[in-house]
Phi, psi and omega in degrees: 000121181283148171293146175295148177291128177296160181241161176236135181271130169283163179305333179287347184099347178296134178264131178235155180297139176285350177235110180244206183225132174265165182222014178303132181080356173282154177084008183268343187218119181301332183291337182256001186301317183299317179295320180297316179296316180298321180295315179297320178295320176301315178300318178299317179300330183267004177094004178272071193270359172271121179239128182251132177217192181192153176295335180290326187293116181053035179051044180095348181297326178296318178298324179292324174297315180300318180304318181289325181289328185259004181304127181079000183228018188307321185288348175279342196257139167260109192259125180242132171221173188223149179254139173301142174303325181293344179256007192267034173274177180304311181276324185295320181293323179295314180295320179295319179297317178300319179295319178296318179301319180295315180295323181280351179055049180217166180261358182203151171246131185287325179215121184244123187247145165282120193295321170196172183287137177235211185269345180282140179300143179302325181301322181290317179295317179298321178299318178296316180298317180295325176294319177295323177296313181298329180276356180079010180283329175228152178269328181203164178226160178204199184224171177217143178062038176257128175270182185301315181298321177296318180294320177301316179296319180301316182291346181273348182267158180305129180067008178296335179291354178277003179304133187253347181188161175225117181263122184221166174286119182207123174199182183306324183269357182228075188257013185305326184292345180292340181288319184216314186294315181298309177297325178301313181290321180298319180297333183254008179056040175255110183298149171258128172259122185265107176270159186049056186290346172242024175056042180053037177090347185291335179292335195290349182258005182288126187299321180291322178295320177297317182296314179297319181300319180298326179301327183255012184050044182238171174268157175304323179297320180296320179292320178298322177288322178300325176303315181287323181294341177284342186272132178294134173074020181246134178245121179265137182233070178293150179245135173207146174253017182242113182304326178294320178294324177301316178297319178297317178301315180301323183285353175297337179298332186275355184277126180244097186273137182286161177301324180296318180284331171298321178296322177299315180293323177297324178290322181283327181231079189297137173293158185289144176252359180206168178296135175234152174297148181294126177287145175218150172244000000 
């Protein structure tokens, strides 16, 4: 019997799974589409009902894969997508959202993110997001790749305080946000969505991570995900096109790592002792 997936509360009070599914690089090759769809469906069956995508991924191809995976199950899914900064003007964000809705074959996106900061003023993007909310096209909006100064600026613009999440690069080897951004968001109950939670596979060969994983008869990826699941207000969104890996990701919830082994991981992957620039991939 698996442990239930923990949840994270959005500012609205809606609870979402702390372990979801990413789709970066999906939709790029017709030959792998069937596996990608099957993997997402497996994740849904296992309770990983938060799915993250973006108009940037495969030029919309990822959103089309998601549409096929959630067909007939839309109400089970918490759907996240993102707008290019170049499209984040008052009119451009609305048009981009409409295109995403069409590709996703749905009438609403649960969380719509600004993918990173661009040239349009935040006030203009927020105005567009608030308009999409009022029209029922999105349920909530947030940002991605925003550091503390960006978040401070966001909260200073009209309705900027309605931000519902910040998606950033965060994993065992990229712990810079623990110095300031993570506590800043935790204090304000703004969830962090951690993309590339296993560093696109590069973490999996670290000898200390492998050693700790063996102690728990787990995979290095499961321990890396367990690290994020221990953090308050953090949502991990690993991506896989392999249904077996999806099951392994789901089982990371059941790993209970001792304080001693957390100390080992802290020594191998030291938390930051000073401010660092925000990592991005």
